[in-house]
C-alpha positions in Angstrom: -16.0 -4.3 -3.4 -14.6 -0.9 -2.6 -14.3 1.7 -5.2 -11.0 3.1 -6.5 -10.6 5.3 -9.4 -7.6 6.4 -11.6 -8.0 9.4 -14.0 -5.8 11.2 -16.4 -5.7 14.8 -15.1 -5.6 16.4 -18.5 -9.0 14.8 -19.4 -10.9 15.7 -16.3 -10.5 18.4 -13.7 -9.5 17.4 -10.0 -12.6 19.0 -8.4 -14.8 16.8 -10.6 -12.8 13.8 -9.7 -13.3 14.6 -5.9 -17.0 15.1 -6.5 -17.3 11.8 -8.3 -15.3 10.0 -5.7 -17.5 11.4 -2.9 -20.6 9.9 -4.7 -19.0 6.4 -3.9 -18.4 7.3 -0.2 -21.1 4.9 0.9 -19.1 1.9 -0.4 -16.2 2.7 1.8 -17.1 5.0 4.7 -14.0 5.0 6.8 -11.5 7.0 4.6 -11.6 9.0 1.5 -8.3 9.8 -0.3 -7.0 11.4 -3.4 -3.5 11.7 -4.7 -2.3 13.7 -7.7 1.0 12.9 -9.2 1.9 14.5 -12.6 -1.1 13.9 -14.9 -2.4 11.0 -12.8 -5.1 11.3 -10.2 -5.8 8.4 -7.8 -8.9 8.3 -5.6 -10.0 5.8 -3.2 -12.8 5.0 -0.7 -11.9 2.9 2.2 -13.6 0.4 4.4 -11.1 -0.2 7.1 -10.6 -3.8 8.3 -6.8 -4.1 8.7 -4.5 -1.3 9.7 -7.5 0.8 10.7 -5.7 3.7 12.1 -2.9 4.0 9.5 -3.8 2.3 6.3 -5.3 5.3 4.4 -5.0 5.1 0.6 -3.6 6.0 -1.8 -0.6 4.6 -0.2 2.8 6.2 -1.1 6.2 4.7 -0.9 8.7 6.3 1.3 10.4 8.1 -1.7 7.0 8.9 -3.2 7.9 7.1 -6.4 5.1 4.6 -6.2 1.4 5.0 -5.5 -0.7 2.1 -4.6 -4.5 1.9 -4.6 -5.7 -1.5 -3.9 -9.1 -3.3 -3.3 -8.9 -6.5 -1.3 -7.4 -8.2 1.7 -4.1 -9.7 1.7 -4.5 -12.9 3.8 -0.8 -13.7 4.3 0.3 -10.0 5.0 1.9 -10.8 8.2 4.2 -13.4 6.9 5.0 -11.2 3.8 5.7 -8.3 6.0 8.1 -10.3 8.3 10.1 -11.2 5.2 10.1 -7.7 3.6 10.8 -5.9 6.9 14.6 -6.5 6.5 14.4 -4.6 3.2 11.8 -2.0 3.6 10.5 0.3 6.5 6.8 -0.1 6.5 4.8 3.2 7.1 1.4 1.7 8.1 -0.1 -1.5 9.4 -2.3 -1.9 6.3 -2.2 -5.4 4.8 -2.0 -3.8 1.4 1.2 -2.0 1.9 3.0 -5.3 1.5 2.0 -5.4 -2.1 4.1 -2.1 -2.8 7.3 -3.5 -1.6 6.6 -7.0 -2.9 6.3 -5.6 -6.4 9.3 -3.5 -5.8 11.3 -6.6 -4.8 10.1 -8.7 -7.9 11.0 -6.0 -10.4 14.1 -4.3 -8.8 16.1 -7.2 -7.4 
């Protein structure tokens, strides 16, 4: 299982979060990402399997209103992507990106 962490910025300083996340680096050696949005800090260590060159996390929606940090593999991501492509412009080849737009469709349509 790959590590990802969400912190409330007012409770802990961002440099401490980056340091803590780095300690988990051995669990996901391909990418380390941190995103700060308001009082929220999302950190992720990635082991790249799908979307190796473009699936760094945290993933942001095109309008940057949604942040996605996910652990897992979406086995039917190609089928979901084909269905969602008419409504959304995908930014990566990551299997996880489909979740961001799938949730958007479920809650906004």
